[in-house]
C-alpha positions in Angstrom: -180.1 12.3 -21.0 -179.2 12.3 -17.4 -181.6 12.5 -14.5 -182.5 15.8 -13.0 -180.3 16.4 -9.9 -182.2 16.2 -6.6 -181.6 19.9 -5.7 -183.3 20.8 -9.0 -186.1 18.5 -8.3 -186.7 20.2 -4.9 -186.4 23.7 -6.4 -188.8 22.9 -9.2 -191.3 20.3 -8.1 -193.0 18.5 -11.0 -196.7 17.7 -11.5 -197.9 14.4 -10.0 -198.3 12.8 -13.5 -194.5 13.3 -14.1 -191.5 11.2 -12.9 -189.5 13.5 -10.6 -186.1 12.6 -11.8 -187.2 12.5 -15.5 -190.1 15.1 -15.7 -190.0 15.0 -19.5 -191.9 11.8 -19.1 -195.7 12.1 -18.4 -198.1 9.5 -17.4 -200.9 9.3 -20.0 -203.5 8.0 -17.6 -204.3 4.9 -15.5 -203.1 1.8 -17.4 -202.1 3.9 -20.5 -198.4 4.1 -20.0 -196.0 7.0 -20.3 -195.2 9.5 -23.0 -192.1 11.6 -23.4 -192.1 15.3 -24.6 -191.2 14.1 -28.1 -194.2 11.8 -28.3 -192.2 8.6 -27.6 -194.6 6.2 -25.8 -194.0 3.2 -23.6 -196.5 1.0 -21.8 -195.0 0.0 -18.5 -191.4 1.4 -18.3 -189.2 1.2 -15.2 -187.0 4.2 -14.3 -184.0 2.2 -15.7 -185.9 1.7 -19.0 -186.6 5.4 -19.2 -182.9 6.1 -18.6 -182.0 3.6 -21.4 -184.5 5.3 -23.8 -183.2 8.7 -23.0 -179.7 7.6 -23.6 -180.4 5.9 -26.9 -182.5 8.8 -28.2 -182.0 12.0 -26.2 -184.2 15.0 -26.7 -182.4 17.6 -28.9 -181.3 20.9 -27.4 -184.4 23.3 -27.3 -182.4 26.3 -28.3 -182.3 29.6 -26.3 -185.1 32.2 -26.1 -185.5 35.2 -23.9 -187.6 34.4 -20.9 -186.6 30.7 -20.5 -185.8 29.7 -16.9 -182.5 27.6 -16.7 -181.2 25.9 -13.5 -177.8 24.7 -12.3 -176.9 21.6 -10.4 -177.8 23.0 -7.0 -181.2 24.4 -8.0 -180.3 28.0 -8.5 -182.0 29.5 -11.5 -181.7 32.5 -14.0 -183.7 33.8 -16.8 -182.3 33.7 -20.3 -181.8 37.2 -21.7 -181.3 36.3 -25.4 -181.2 33.7 -28.2 -177.4 33.7 -27.6 -177.9 31.8 -24.3 -176.9 34.6 -21.9 -178.2 36.0 -18.7 -177.7 39.2 -16.8 -176.1 39.2 -13.4 -175.6 42.0 -10.9 -172.1 40.7 -10.3 -171.0 41.1 -13.9 -171.0 44.1 -16.2 -171.6 42.0 -19.4 -174.1 39.1 -20.0 -172.8 35.7 -18.9 -173.1 32.4 -20.9 -175.7 29.9 -19.4 -173.4 27.0 -20.3 -170.2 28.5 -19.0 -172.0 29.4 -15.6 -173.3 25.8 -15.3 -177.1 26.6 -16.0 -177.7 23.3 -18.0 -181.3 22.4 -17.1 -184.2 24.1 -19.0 -187.1 24.3 -16.5 -189.5 26.6 -18.2 -190.0 28.1 -21.7 -192.9 30.5 -21.9 -192.7 30.8 -25.7 -192.5 26.9 -26.3 -193.7 25.3 -23.1 -193.7 21.8 -24.8 -189.9 21.9 -24.9 -189.4 22.0 -21.1 -188.1 20.5 -18.9 -185.0 19.5 -20.7 -181.5 18.2 -19.6 -178.4 17.6 -21.6 -177.4 14.2 -22.8 -175.3 11.9 -20.6 -171.7 11.9 -21.8 -170.9 8.6 -23.5 -168.7 6.3 -21.5 -165.4 5.4 -23.1 -163.8 2.1 -22.5 
């Protein structure tokens, strides 16, 4: 999973117990280490270790539900309109695809708050 872009971090500030660029990691408490949304725990990770862990075992796509808030690379956001991953825009007559429009970062999910925030996996490098 890639780090959350800085523009998205500014648009959606995270809680103090979260790592800004990887807010799906939460500090458990003083001296207790960190836990990821899926329950994966580590004692004293560095940001590079979190990046490694997210790359080895990325969180699965959370699915689409109406009411979710998705952001693009520059921090703009839209609300998902359906389980098909679409949103409504005043500039288009028909619903638009979140993926096609570049809204790749799930920032809030009222129905399943434990699934957000979420980002897509980092593309694998080819040699």
